[in-house]
C-alpha positions in Angstrom: -120.4 -65.4 73.3 -117.7 -63.0 74.5 -117.6 -62.5 78.2 -116.3 -59.6 80.2 -113.2 -61.6 81.2 -112.4 -62.2 77.5 -112.5 -58.5 76.8 -110.3 -57.8 79.8 -107.7 -60.4 78.6 -107.7 -58.9 75.1 -107.1 -55.4 76.5 -104.3 -56.7 78.7 -102.6 -58.5 75.8 -102.8 -55.3 73.7 -101.4 -53.2 76.4 -98.6 -55.7 76.9 -97.7 -55.6 73.2 -97.3 -51.8 73.0 -93.9 -51.6 74.8 -92.6 -54.4 72.7 -93.7 -52.7 69.6 -92.1 -49.5 70.7 -88.8 -51.3 71.4 -89.0 -52.9 68.0 -89.6 -49.5 66.3 -86.6 -48.0 68.1 -84.4 -50.9 67.1 -85.6 -50.6 63.5 -84.8 -46.9 63.5 -81.3 -47.5 64.9 -80.5 -50.3 62.5 -81.8 -48.2 59.6 -79.7 -45.2 60.7 -76.6 -47.3 61.0 -77.2 -48.9 57.6 -77.6 -45.5 56.0 -74.4 -44.2 57.8 -72.4 -47.2 56.7 -73.7 -46.9 53.1 -72.8 -43.2 53.1 -69.3 -44.0 54.4 -68.8 -46.7 51.8 -69.9 -44.4 49.0 -67.6 -41.7 50.3 -64.7 -44.1 50.6 -65.4 -45.5 47.1 -65.5 -41.9 45.7 -62.4 -40.9 47.6 -60.1 -43.9 46.9 -60.0 -43.6 43.0 -59.1 -39.9 43.4 -56.4 -40.7 46.0 -55.0 -43.4 43.7 -55.0 -41.2 40.7 -53.2 -38.4 42.5 -50.7 -40.8 44.2 -49.9 -42.5 40.8 -49.4 -39.1 39.1 -47.0 -37.9 41.7 -45.1 -41.2 41.8 -44.7 -41.2 38.0 -43.5 -37.6 38.1 -40.8 -38.3 40.8 -39.3 -41.3 39.0 -39.4 -39.8 35.5 -36.2 -39.1 33.7 -36.8 -35.3 33.9 -38.3 -35.5 37.4 -36.9 -33.6 40.4 -35.2 -36.6 42.0 -34.0 -38.6 39.0 -30.6 -39.0 37.4 -32.4 -40.9 34.7 -35.6 -42.9 34.5 -36.3 -44.8 37.8 -32.8 -43.9 39.0 -32.8 -41.3 41.8 -29.9 -39.0 42.6 -29.0 -39.2 46.3 -28.0 -35.5 46.4 -31.4 -34.5 45.0 -33.2 -36.8 47.5 -31.3 -35.1 50.3 -32.4 -31.6 49.2 -36.0 -32.6 48.6 -38.6 -31.0 51.0 -42.2 -29.8 51.1 -41.4 -26.7 49.0 -39.8 -28.9 46.3 -42.7 -31.4 46.5 -45.4 -28.7 46.0 -43.4 -27.0 43.2 -42.8 -30.2 41.2 -46.1 -32.0 42.1 -48.9 -29.4 42.2 -51.5 -31.8 43.6 -49.5 -31.7 46.8 -50.7 -28.2 47.4 -54.3 -29.4 47.5 -53.9 -32.9 49.2 -52.1 -34.3 52.1 -49.1 -36.1 50.6 -46.2 -38.1 52.1 -43.1 -39.3 50.2 -41.1 -42.1 51.7 -37.9 -43.7 50.5 -36.4 -46.8 52.1 -39.1 -46.5 54.9 -38.0 -42.9 55.7 -40.2 -39.9 55.0 -38.3 -37.3 52.9 -41.1 -34.8 52.2 -44.7 -34.2 53.3 -47.5 -31.7 52.7 -50.4 -31.7 55.1 -51.3 -34.4 57.6 -51.6 -37.9 56.3 -53.8 -40.0 58.5 -54.4 -43.0 56.3 -54.9 -42.5 52.5 -53.8 -44.5 49.5 -50.3 -45.8 48.9 -48.5 -46.2 45.6 -45.1 -47.8 45.4 -42.3 -47.6 42.8 -39.1 -49.7 42.8 -36.1 -47.4 42.2 -32.4 -47.4 42.2 -30.8 -44.7 44.4 -27.4 -43.6 43.1 -24.8 -41.7 45.0 -21.2 -40.7 44.1 -18.0 -40.9 46.2 -14.9 -38.9 45.3 -11.9 -41.1 44.8 -8.3 -40.6 43.7 -6.3 -43.1 41.6 -2.5 -43.0 41.4 -1.7 -45.4 38.6 1.8 -47.0 38.2 2.5 -46.1 34.5 6.1 -47.4 34.6 5.2 -50.5 32.8 1.9 -49.6 31.1 0.4 -46.7 29.2 -3.3 -47.2 30.3 -5.5 -47.2 33.4 -9.2 -48.2 33.6 -11.9 -46.3 35.4 -15.2 -47.9 36.5 -18.5 -47.5 34.6 -20.8 -44.6 35.1 -18.0 -42.1 35.9 -19.1 -39.0 34.1 -15.9 -37.0 34.5 -12.4 -37.1 35.8 -9.7 -34.7 36.9 -6.4 -35.7 35.3 -3.3 -34.2 36.9 0.0 -34.7 35.0 3.4 -33.9 36.6 6.0 -35.4 34.3 9.6 -35.8 35.4 12.4 -34.0 33.6 13.0 -35.5 30.2 9.5 -36.9 29.8 6.7 -35.5 27.7 3.0 -36.5 27.7 1.2 -35.0 24.7 -2.0 -37.0 24.3 -4.6 -38.6 26.6 -7.3 -40.8 25.1 -10.5 -42.0 26.7 -11.1 -45.3 24.8 -11.1 -44.1 21.2 -11.5 -40.4 21.9 -8.8 -37.9 22.2 -9.7 -35.9 25.4 -6.4 -34.0 25.9 -3.7 -33.0 23.5 -0.7 -30.7 23.4 2.2 -31.4 21.2 4.5 -29.4 23.4 3.5 -31.5 26.4 0.7 -31.7 29.0 1.5 -30.4 32.5 -1.1 -29.5 35.1 -4.7 -30.5 36.0 -7.4 -31.0 33.4 -11.1 -31.7 33.5 -12.1 -34.6 31.3 -15.6 -35.5 30.3 -16.3 -39.3 30.1 -19.1 -41.4 28.7 -20.9 -42.7 31.9 -22.5 -45.8 30.2 -19.2 -47.5 29.5 -16.0 -48.6 31.2 -13.3 -46.0 30.4 -9.7 -46.7 29.6 -7.4 -43.7 29.8 -4.3 -44.1 27.7 -1.3 -41.8 27.9 0.8 -41.1 24.8 4.2 -40.1 25.9 8.0 -40.0 25.3 10.1 -40.9 28.4 9.4 -42.6 31.7 6.5 -42.1 34.1 6.7 -43.2 37.7 3.9 -43.7 40.2 2.8 -40.2 41.3 3.5 -38.5 38.0 -0.2 -39.0 37.1 -3.2 -38.8 39.5 -6.8 -39.2 38.5 -9.7 -37.9 40.6 -13.2 -39.3 39.7 -16.6 -39.8 41.2 -17.3 -43.5 41.9 -21.0 -44.4 41.6 -22.7 -46.3 44.4 -26.2 -47.7 43.9 -28.9 -49.4 46.0 -32.4 -50.7 45.2 -35.1 -49.1 47.3 -38.8 -48.5 47.3 -40.4 -45.1 46.8 -43.8 -44.8 48.4 -46.3 -42.0 47.8 -49.3 -41.7 50.1 -52.2 -39.4 49.4 -55.0 -38.6 51.9 -57.8 -36.4 50.7 
């Protein structure tokens, strides 16, 4: 038999449970909303990352290619081209940079940027950066007919000022004749060299040459290993 007090206790318990149920519903709503938001963010990030990686890899491959805007040859960058590289050159040579925020770093220093990169995806490439330093060599040809230049010198300026009674008529670079005048060479001459081999310049002459009668100007290559980093943020 249910008494009046029993009914009263039941109503009281029901009324007490209502606030707790309301709190539970609010918490459930919040947790569900956070879950949906996190799922949306994860999906957006998953959709974005492959696109960023694809664009970053495309730009990186373009910059280190043999015919790229920075390269002297494949994976070897020309320091002068690096120094001249800017946003305009980036967008011209890598069209995706006009649509995405892109940053190019070399040796931890930004050399070009389009847009604002907040985070994004990074792609790295190991490269060699090559620079050239002008040098002048004054060989002593009193006791020898030849002088050796370092590898990767692409050209040289040979200046011949023979003393009276001496004639220099041929200059060879290894096995190639690069200068010849049977009447005699006298003056400055531009000589093309093979940059992938050590070059020996040999002077065919009659008479004596002293130090200072021949000078050779050439570009000495300097190279360092660095890391090129392309960051893309969509």
